[in-house]
N, C-alpha and C positions, 0 to 999 in steps of 0.2 A: 519589655526589659531592656535596659541600656547596658552596654559594655564599654568601659573606658579604655580607649586605646591611645596612649600618649597624650592624654588631655582632651581628646574629642570623644563624646559619648555617642556610640553607634547603636542603632536599633538592632536587636538580635532577632532578625527575621529571615525566613526563607523567601525566595522570590514570590511564591504564591501568596504568602502572608503579606508581603510588602504591597503587592498589587491590590489585594483586597482592602488593606488599610488606606491606600491611596484613593481608591474609588469611594470609600466611605468619606474621606476628607473632601473629595470633589463634590459630594452631595450634601455636605454639612454647611451650617451657617458660619459666617465669618471667613477669615483668610488664614491659610497655612502655606508654608513653602517647604520644599524638599531639597536637601543637599546630598551630594554623592562624592564625598572626599576620597581622594587617593592618598598615598603616602606624601606626595609633594604638598598637598593642601593641608595635611595634618601638620607637617613641619612649618608651613606658613602660619598656621594658627598658633604654633608654639612661639613664633617670633613676634606675632602681631596680636596683641590682646583685643583690639577692636574686631579683627576678623574672627578671632576665637568666639567672641560674643555673638557675632552674626551666625556662626555655625550652631552655637548653643541655642539660638532662638528658633531654629527650624522645627517644624512639626514632625519631620522624619529625617533621620541621618542614616544613609545607606552606604555600606562598604563597597565602593566601586572597584577599588584596586585590590589585586591579589596580595599585594604587600601588606595591606591592612589586615587581611585574614591571617597571614603568616605572623605578623606582629602580635595579634591577639593570642595566637597559640603560644608564642614565646613567653608572653606575659602570664600565661596560665589561665586565661579566661577566654576560651575560643568562641568565635562567632559561628553561627550555623552555616554560614557560607557567604560567598560573594554575591552581591546584587548589582550587576552592572547597570548603569543608568540607562543605556540604550535599550537593554532588554526590559527593564522596568517600564520604560516608556511604551514599548510595544505591547506589553501586557495591559497597561493602563488604557491604551487606545482601543484594544479589543473590548474592554469593558465599557468605554465611552460609546463605542458603536452600538453596543447592546442597549444601553440606557438612554441614548439620544442626547446625552450631554455634549457640549461643544468645546472645541479646542482652538487656541490661537498660537501661531508659531512666530517666535521672535528671535532673530539672530541671523548670522552668516552674511555672505556677500549678497548684493542685489541679485535677484532672480533665483538664488539657491532655495530660499524658503518656498517660493512658488513651485519649483520643481519637486521639492520634498512633499508639498501638499498634494500634488498630482499623484505621486507614487503612493502616498499613505492612503489616499481615497481608494485607490485600486486594491491595496493590500487589506484594507479594513472596510469592506462594504458597509455603508450606513454611517461611517464616521463623518461628523459635521465639523468642518474646519471653518470657523467663523471669520478668520482673517489671518494675514501674514504681514510681517514687517521685517526688513533687513536690520542688521546690527550696526549699520553705519549712520548713526544719528548723533547729533550734538546736544539736543535738549530732550529731557525725559517727558515733559508735559504732553507734547503731541502724541507720543507713543502710548502713554498712559490713557489718553483720551480715546485713541484708536481701539485699544483693548476694551475699554469700558463701553464704547459705542457698539462694539461687536456683540456684546452680551455673553462672551465666552465664559464657560465654567472653569476651564483649565488653561493654563498658560505655560508653554515650554519656553524657557529663557536660555538661549544658547549664545552667550556673550563671552564665555571663557571666565576662568577664575582669576582674581576674586571679584571681578566686575559683576558677574551674574548674581552672585550671592548678595552682594551689597545692593544691587538694583532691586532684587526681590524684597529684601527686608525694608528698603526705603519706600518703594513705590507699590508693592503688591496690594495692600489694602485699597488703594485708590483706583486700581484697575477694575474692581468689581468681580474679579475672578475669585473662586473659592480655594483654588490650589494652583501654585506655581512650582515648576520643577526645573532646577538648574541642570543643564545637559551638555555643556561644553560644545564640542564639535559635532553633536549628533545630527544636526540638520544636514551636514555634508554627507553623512552616511545615508540618511533617508533619501537625499537627493541623488545618490549614486555617484557623487563626486569623490568619495573616499570609500574604499572597500575594507570591511572588517576582516580579521583573521579567519581562516577556515575553522569550521566547528571543532575539529580535532584539537587545534591549537587552543581554542577557547576553553575546552573541557580540561586541558592540562594546565590551565592557568598561565599559558605562554603567549597570550595576545600581545603583551608588552614587547616580547622578543620579535614577534612577527612585524610589529610596527617599526621596531628599531632597524630590522633588516631592510624594510622598504623605505624608511626615512632615517638614514644615518645621522642627520642633523639633530635628532632627538637624544643623542648619546649623552650630552651634557645634563639633560634632565634625568635620564635613566640611571646614571651612575649614583644618583642620590639614594636609590633604593637600598643598596647594601648598608649605607650609613644609617638609614632609618631603622633597619633591622638590628644593627649593632646597638643603637640607642635603646631599642626595646629590650634587648638582652641585658644591657647594663641596668636598665630600670628594674628588670626582674631580679637581678643579682642584688640590687639594693633594697629589694622588697617593696617596690612602688608599683 
């Protein structure tokens, strides 16, 4: 079931349901990609029809930001909960390790993906990481060929939005992977270069506040959240 939140149709799934569906897609024929929009990306889609079409073309659209969950409630069509991309990825890797399907890591600065791969192999015994590539490339073709040559079933694309979504939609089928997931800065987290909020903050939906305290430079981005929620309220009042 899809829930429309300010023009973006989100899959109404719990974390467990999302992981199971992702694993099904990883083993299916053809290619699908997963997007994990937060309020900032929903607003970007409202301004940019091409980006909105890219999000609409995803096989799964997961509510990464707590602001999306709040907006859905305001609109009177609540989602079952938040599905953070980094947690979805962890669940997906547990399943990949069990089934023997392989993963390719794309993104971040040189050497970060390699460190992430080392950590993920330790965290998920049996996980097959078919290859890695940093996000500092000028041409798509060599990267696409590297993924294809690796034979990876799943591709994590960590290039930041909107680049990663556009890259998956444009190049995904040619990589030979069955599933690609756009994950922003997750490789920095997996590599240990960036720390997530403590679990208590995450459960309270305050991960965004923790990051703001640690990175005050994010204030310009964070202050867009109240405006997003006001727009959701205005849409509810107009019956949209």
